[in-house]
C-alpha positions in Angstrom: -23.2 15.5 -52.7 -20.0 14.2 -54.1 -20.3 11.2 -52.1 -23.9 10.6 -53.2 -22.8 10.6 -57.1 -19.8 8.3 -56.3 -22.2 6.1 -54.8 -25.4 6.4 -57.5 -22.3 5.6 -60.0 -21.0 2.8 -58.1 -24.5 1.2 -58.0 -24.9 1.8 -61.8 -21.4 0.0 -62.7 -21.9 -3.1 -60.3 -25.5 -3.7 -60.5 -26.4 -2.7 -64.2 -27.6 -5.5 -66.4 -24.8 -5.4 -68.7 -21.1 -4.2 -67.6 -19.7 -0.4 -69.1 -16.2 -1.8 -69.4 -15.2 -5.0 -71.1 -12.6 -7.0 -68.7 -9.9 -9.4 -69.9 -8.9 -12.9 -68.6 -5.6 -13.5 -68.0 -4.9 -15.0 -71.8 -7.5 -14.8 -74.8 -7.7 -15.0 -78.6 -7.0 -11.9 -80.2 -9.7 -10.6 -82.6 -8.8 -11.6 -86.0 -9.0 -9.2 -89.2 -8.5 -9.8 -93.0 -8.1 -7.3 -95.8 -11.3 -6.9 -97.9 -8.9 -7.7 -101.0 -6.0 -10.1 -100.7 -2.6 -9.4 -102.2 0.2 -12.1 -103.0 3.2 -10.9 -100.7 6.7 -11.5 -102.3 9.0 -14.5 -100.4 11.1 -13.1 -98.4 13.8 -14.3 -95.6 14.1 -10.9 -94.5 10.8 -9.4 -93.8 10.6 -5.5 -92.8 9.3 -5.0 -89.3 7.9 -1.7 -88.2 6.6 -0.8 -84.8 4.6 2.3 -84.3 2.3 4.1 -82.3 -0.1 5.1 -84.5 -2.0 8.3 -82.1 -5.6 6.9 -83.0 -4.6 8.2 -86.7 -4.8 11.8 -85.8 -2.0 13.2 -86.4 -0.5 16.0 -84.1 -4.1 17.3 -83.1 -4.6 18.8 -79.8 -6.3 16.2 -77.9 -7.4 16.9 -74.3 -5.8 13.5 -72.9 -2.0 15.0 -74.2 0.0 17.4 -75.5 -1.8 20.3 -73.7 -5.2 20.4 -75.9 -8.7 20.7 -75.2 -10.3 18.5 -78.4 -11.9 15.2 -77.3 -13.7 14.4 -80.5 -12.4 14.5 -84.2 -14.1 15.2 -87.5 -14.7 12.9 -90.3 -12.5 14.6 -92.4 -9.8 15.4 -90.0 -10.1 11.6 -89.0 -9.6 10.6 -93.0 -7.0 13.4 -93.5 -5.0 11.4 -90.6 -5.5 7.6 -91.6 -4.6 8.7 -95.4 -1.0 10.7 -94.7 -0.5 6.8 -92.1 -1.5 4.9 -95.2 0.8 6.7 -97.6 3.6 6.3 -95.1 2.9 2.7 -94.9 2.7 2.4 -99.0 6.1 4.3 -99.4 7.9 2.5 -96.8 6.3 -0.9 -97.5 6.4 -3.0 -94.2 5.7 -6.7 -94.2 4.8 -6.3 -90.5 3.6 -3.7 -88.2 3.5 -4.0 -84.8 0.6 -0.6 -83.7 -0.1 1.1 -80.8 -3.2 3.0 -80.1 -5.3 1.9 -83.2 -8.9 2.9 -82.6 -11.7 0.7 -83.5 -15.2 2.2 -83.6 -14.4 4.9 -81.1 -16.4 8.2 -81.1 -13.3 10.5 -80.7 -12.4 9.1 -84.3 -16.0 8.6 -86.1 -16.5 5.1 -85.4 -14.0 4.1 -87.8 -12.5 0.9 -87.7 -9.1 2.0 -88.0 -7.4 -1.8 -88.2 -10.1 -2.4 -91.3 -9.2 0.5 -92.9 -5.5 0.5 -93.0 -6.0 -3.3 -94.2 -8.2 -2.4 -96.9 -6.0 0.3 -98.1 -2.4 -0.9 -98.0 -0.5 -4.1 -99.3 -1.3 -5.5 -95.8 -3.4 -8.8 -95.7 -4.0 -9.9 -92.3 -4.7 -8.3 -88.3 -4.9 -9.5 -85.0 -6.3 -6.6 -82.7 -6.4 -6.9 -78.3 -8.2 -4.2 -77.1 -6.9 -1.9 -74.1 -9.6 0.3 -73.6 -13.2 -1.1 -74.5 -15.9 1.0 -72.8 -19.5 1.8 -73.9 -19.4 5.3 -72.3 -16.7 7.9 -71.1 -17.8 11.1 -69.3 -14.4 12.8 -69.6 -15.0 15.9 -72.1 -17.4 14.0 -73.8 -15.2 10.9 -75.1 -18.5 8.5 -74.8 -17.7 5.3 -76.3 -13.9 4.4 -77.2 -12.1 1.2 -78.3 -8.2 1.5 -78.6 -5.7 -1.1 -78.3 -2.7 -2.8 -80.1 -2.3 -4.7 -83.8 -0.3 -6.6 -85.3 -0.6 -6.0 -89.2 1.2 -8.7 -91.7 1.3 -9.2 -95.4 1.2 -12.8 -94.3 -1.0 -15.5 -92.7 -1.9 -15.0 -89.0 -2.4 -17.8 -86.4 -2.7 -18.2 -82.7 -3.3 -14.7 -81.9 -3.3 -14.3 -78.2 -4.2 -11.3 -75.8 -2.1 -11.2 -72.8 -3.4 -9.4 -69.9 -1.0 -6.9 -68.3 -1.2 -5.4 -65.1 -3.4 -2.7 -63.8 -2.6 0.4 -61.8 -2.8 0.3 -58.3 -2.5 4.3 -57.5 -6.2 5.0 -58.6 -9.1 5.0 -57.0 -11.7 2.0 -57.6 -14.0 4.1 -59.9 -11.4 5.7 -62.1 -9.5 2.3 -62.1 -12.8 0.2 -63.8 -12.8 3.1 -66.3 -9.1 3.1 -67.2 -6.8 1.6 -69.5 -6.5 -2.4 -69.6 -3.1 -2.9 -71.5 -2.2 -6.3 -72.9 0.8 -8.0 -75.1 -0.3 -9.5 -77.8 1.5 -12.2 -79.6 0.8 -14.4 -83.1 2.4 -17.1 -85.2 3.4 -15.5 -88.7 4.5 -17.4 -91.4 6.8 -15.7 -93.6 7.0 -17.9 -96.3 7.4 -21.1 -94.7 9.9 -19.4 -91.3 7.3 -19.5 -88.4 7.9 -15.8 -86.5 6.5 -15.0 -83.2 5.9 -11.4 -83.2 4.8 -9.9 -80.1 3.7 -6.1 -79.6 2.9 -4.4 -76.3 1.9 -0.5 -75.0 3.7 -0.4 -71.5 1.7 2.2 -68.8 2.8 6.0 -69.5 1.7 7.9 -66.3 1.3 5.5 -63.5 3.0 6.5 -60.2 3.4 3.0 -58.6 5.2 -0.3 -59.7 3.1 -1.1 -62.6 5.3 -0.2 -65.4 8.0 -2.2 -64.2 5.6 -5.4 -64.3 4.5 -4.7 -67.5 8.5 -4.6 -68.7 8.4 -7.8 -66.6 5.9 -9.3 -68.4 6.8 -8.4 -71.8 10.4 -10.1 -71.1 8.7 -13.3 -69.4 6.9 -13.4 -72.7 10.2 -13.1 -75.0 12.1 -15.6 -72.3 9.2 -18.1 -72.8 9.6 -18.3 -76.8 13.1 -17.8 -76.7 13.1 -21.7 -74.4 10.7 -23.1 -76.9 13.2 -22.7 -79.8 11.0 -20.3 -81.6 12.5 -16.9 -82.9 10.6 -14.0 -82.7 10.2 -10.0 -83.3 8.6 -7.7 -80.7 8.5 -4.5 -79.5 6.0 -1.6 -79.2 5.8 1.4 -76.9 7.4 0.9 -74.1 7.2 4.2 -72.1 10.8 3.6 -71.2 14.4 5.6 -72.3 17.4 3.8 -72.9 20.0 2.7 -69.8 22.6 5.4 -70.4 20.6 8.3 -71.6 22.3 11.5 -70.4 18.8 12.9 -70.1 16.2 11.7 -67.7 14.1 14.5 -66.7 11.4 15.8 -69.3 9.0 17.9 -66.9 10.1 21.2 -68.1 9.7 20.2 -71.8 6.5 18.5 -71.4 4.5 20.6 -68.8 1.7 22.6 -70.0 1.6 26.4 -69.5 0.4 27.1 -65.8 1.7 24.1 -64.4 4.6 23.4 -61.9 7.0 20.1 -62.2 7.1 19.5 -58.3 4.0 18.1 -56.8 5.5 18.0 -53.3 9.0 17.6 -52.2 9.4 14.2 -52.4 7.2 12.7 -54.8 7.1 12.5 -58.8 6.7 15.6 -61.1 3.2 16.0 -62.4 1.6 12.8 -62.7 3.9 9.6 -64.2 6.9 9.4 -66.7 6.0 11.7 -69.5 5.8 14.2 -67.0 8.2 11.8 -64.4 11.9 11.8 -63.5 12.9 8.7 -65.0 15.2 8.2 -62.8 14.2 5.5 -60.8 13.7 3.3 -64.2 16.6 3.5 -65.8 17.8 0.4 -66.1 14.7 -1.4 -67.2 15.6 -2.3 -70.4 19.0 -3.5 -69.6 18.2 -7.4 -70.1 16.3 -6.7 -73.5 19.7 -5.1 -74.7 22.0 -7.5 -72.6 20.1 -10.8 -73.9 18.5 -9.9 -77.7 19.5 -8.1 -80.7 18.0 -4.3 -81.3 17.0 -3.2 -84.2 18.8 0.0 -83.1 21.7 -0.2 -80.8 21.9 0.9 -77.0 24.9 3.2 -78.4 22.9 4.5 -80.7 20.4 5.2 -78.9 21.7 7.0 -76.3 24.2 9.3 -78.6 22.3 12.7 -77.1 19.3 14.1 -75.8 17.8 14.7 -79.4 19.9 11.6 -80.9 18.6 10.6 -84.3 16.8 7.5 -83.2 14.6 9.5 -80.6 10.9 8.5 -80.9 9.2 11.3 -79.1 8.4 14.5 -78.0 5.7 17.2 -77.2 4.7 19.0 -80.4 6.8 21.8 -79.8 6.8 24.0 -82.6 10.3 26.0 -81.8 12.0 22.4 -82.9 12.5 23.6 -86.4 14.6 20.6 -87.5 14.1 16.7 -87.6 17.0 15.9 -85.0 15.9 18.3 -82.7 12.3 17.9 -82.7 12.3 14.3 -81.0 14.2 13.9 -77.6 13.8 11.1 -76.3 13.5 7.0 -77.3 10.2 5.5 -76.2 9.7 2.8 -79.2 11.8 -0.5 -79.9 12.1 -3.7 -81.5 13.9 -6.8 -80.6 15.2 -10.2 -81.5 16.4 -13.4 -80.6 17.1 -14.4 -84.2 20.8 -15.7 -84.5 21.6 -13.2 -87.3 19.5 -10.5 -85.7 18.4 -7.8 -87.8 19.7 -5.2 -90.0 19.1 -1.9 -91.6 17.3 -0.5 -88.7 16.1 3.0 -88.8 13.8 5.5 -87.1 11.5 7.6 -89.2 11.9 11.1 -87.8 10.4 13.0 -90.9 6.7 11.6 -89.9 6.9 14.0 -87.0 3.1 14.9 -87.9 1.8 11.6 -88.5 1.5 11.2 -84.6 3.7 11.7 -81.5 5.4 8.9 -81.9 8.3 8.0 -84.9 8.0 4.6 -86.6 11.0 2.1 -86.0 11.6 -0.3 -88.4 14.2 -2.9 -89.6 14.6 -6.3 -91.6 14.3 -9.6 -89.6 17.0 -11.7 -90.7 15.8 -15.1 -90.4 18.5 -16.8 -92.9 
């Protein structure tokens, strides 16, 4: 019976008139957005840049895909509550440019709200560029249904030449799973900040791969930045790299992340559970070393690895026993880098936002003078 279902599903996918999942070229135009009402940003030589994985705007709700949850579809009230909290945070911290990961666009799980447009219409941000990493008419798992989620660059300033750059697919999946799985990307765009042209790059690397896909994603990201550097232009780049800083004192988080009844060891020689969140990061400890060596980071490498619960950690499972902000977060996965000669100042990790997402925002001011 399982073989019959596999054959039938394969036929529907490959012989149907319209594909269920959107595929992408190596490089193609991103989707442009603008706010319904535009505001006039102040001229600045030090724009505030933020990177933030917003977890499709649902805060800490127990979603089935992570956090050991069972929910797959959120109510309209739940989605609006999450988005309004994100709006309030953005208005309070007033970034000029945000690199956003896991932002939904017309997904069933978040009441089909285009979150890119909603955030633009409800903040002082004016323009956006979006690149989907998972665009499917129907996902059967847990009734997820239609989904469109991806990366976005949001800005008070004009955006042009926005490009979606394809990242490698995982090779550790069967063909059907791979067909319906995420198609990750890096999105880059030119931003005119008061007469200074800046290239913004946003990436969300794989989390759960057990092959070398994460290495490929990080290598592609670095190659993009190296190309911008060689062209003589200034970039600000970052995102959710799903990698810990080189020199981190802790690299195995399986005990912290496992769900009730789960064991860490799959087999004697294999990884913990599936992929990096439930894995030993031991084989990935130096993935980000070239970035720290050749570019400037919003949060220095030394500050990022002070302790396992450093003030600049940006991710953890939702553990109620963590009573204070510094203990709540237990690893750093989110980063900002630049090649600007004056670097960045005022680097900060907003750990007080722990109920708005499973990631803490990272921000800094890019010095363009």
